C-alpha positions as CSV (number, residue, x, y, z in Angstrom):
1,M,242.0,-95.7,56.8
2,V,241.8,-93.8,60.0
3,K,244.3,-93.6,62.9
4,H,241.9,-94.1,65.9
5,R,239.3,-96.7,66.7
6,T,236.9,-94.0,67.9
7,H,237.1,-92.3,64.5
8,A,236.4,-95.7,62.8
9,A,233.5,-96.3,65.1
10,S,232.0,-92.9,64.2
11,L,232.3,-93.6,60.5
12,I,230.3,-96.7,61.0
13,E,227.7,-95.1,63.2
14,N,227.3,-92.3,60.7
15,G,226.6,-94.7,57.8
16,H,229.9,-94.2,56.0
17,V,230.9,-97.9,55.8
18,R,229.4,-100.8,53.8
19,L,230.4,-104.5,53.9
20,N,229.6,-106.4,50.8
21,H,227.2,-103.7,49.7
22,A,225.3,-103.7,53.0
23,K,225.5,-100.8,55.4
24,V,227.3,-101.7,58.6
25,L,225.3,-100.8,61.6
26,K,227.6,-101.6,64.6
27,P,231.4,-101.1,65.0
28,A,231.8,-104.6,66.4
29,H,230.6,-106.2,63.1
30,G,233.1,-108.9,62.1
31,V,234.8,-109.2,58.7
32,K,236.5,-112.2,57.1
33,P,238.9,-112.8,54.2
34,G,237.2,-112.0,50.9
35,D,234.8,-109.4,52.3
36,V,234.7,-106.1,50.5
37,L,234.5,-102.8,52.5
38,T,233.4,-99.5,51.0
39,I,234.4,-96.6,53.2
40,A,233.7,-92.9,52.7
41,V,236.5,-91.0,54.4
42,Q,236.4,-87.2,54.1
43,E,235.8,-86.6,50.4
44,H,237.1,-89.9,49.1
45,I,235.6,-93.3,48.8
46,R,237.9,-96.3,49.3
47,V,237.1,-99.9,48.3
48,L,239.1,-102.7,50.0
49,R,239.1,-106.4,50.0
50,V,240.0,-108.1,53.3
51,R,242.9,-110.5,52.9
52,G,243.1,-111.6,56.5
53,A,242.8,-110.7,60.2
54,G,245.8,-109.4,62.1
55,A,247.0,-111.5,65.1
56,R,247.7,-108.2,67.0
57,R,247.3,-104.5,66.7
58,G,250.5,-103.7,64.8
59,P,252.2,-101.1,62.8
60,F,250.9,-99.5,59.6
61,A,253.1,-101.5,57.3
62,E,251.8,-104.7,58.8
63,A,248.2,-103.6,58.6
64,C,248.6,-102.8,54.8
65,Q,249.2,-106.5,54.2
66,L,245.8,-107.4,55.5
67,Y,243.8,-105.7,52.7
68,E,243.9,-105.2,49.0
69,E,243.0,-101.8,47.5
70,L,240.3,-102.0,44.9
71,T,239.6,-98.3,44.6
72,P,239.8,-97.3,40.9
73,P,242.4,-94.6,40.2
74,P,241.1,-91.1,39.8
75,S,240.1,-90.2,36.3
76,P,242.4,-87.7,34.6
77,V,241.2,-84.1,34.8
78,E,240.2,-82.7,31.5
79,K,242.2,-79.5,30.6
80,V,240.2,-76.5,29.5
């Protein structure tokens, strides 16, 4: 969702992350497969289900395999 761990930590500290509907209070909070994260990033809200934990800090393509996107698609904009 973000490129740097410090940015992720600031999202948590500023109350922009929820884990299974509960606000996450500390960046070191653990997650496990099946947990649902709700993250407010910039002007968007993303909902993700954790599929697994990575064995290492790897590339973006590898990280994408560790979660399932649950965010509903944006609704079509009505034309005037």
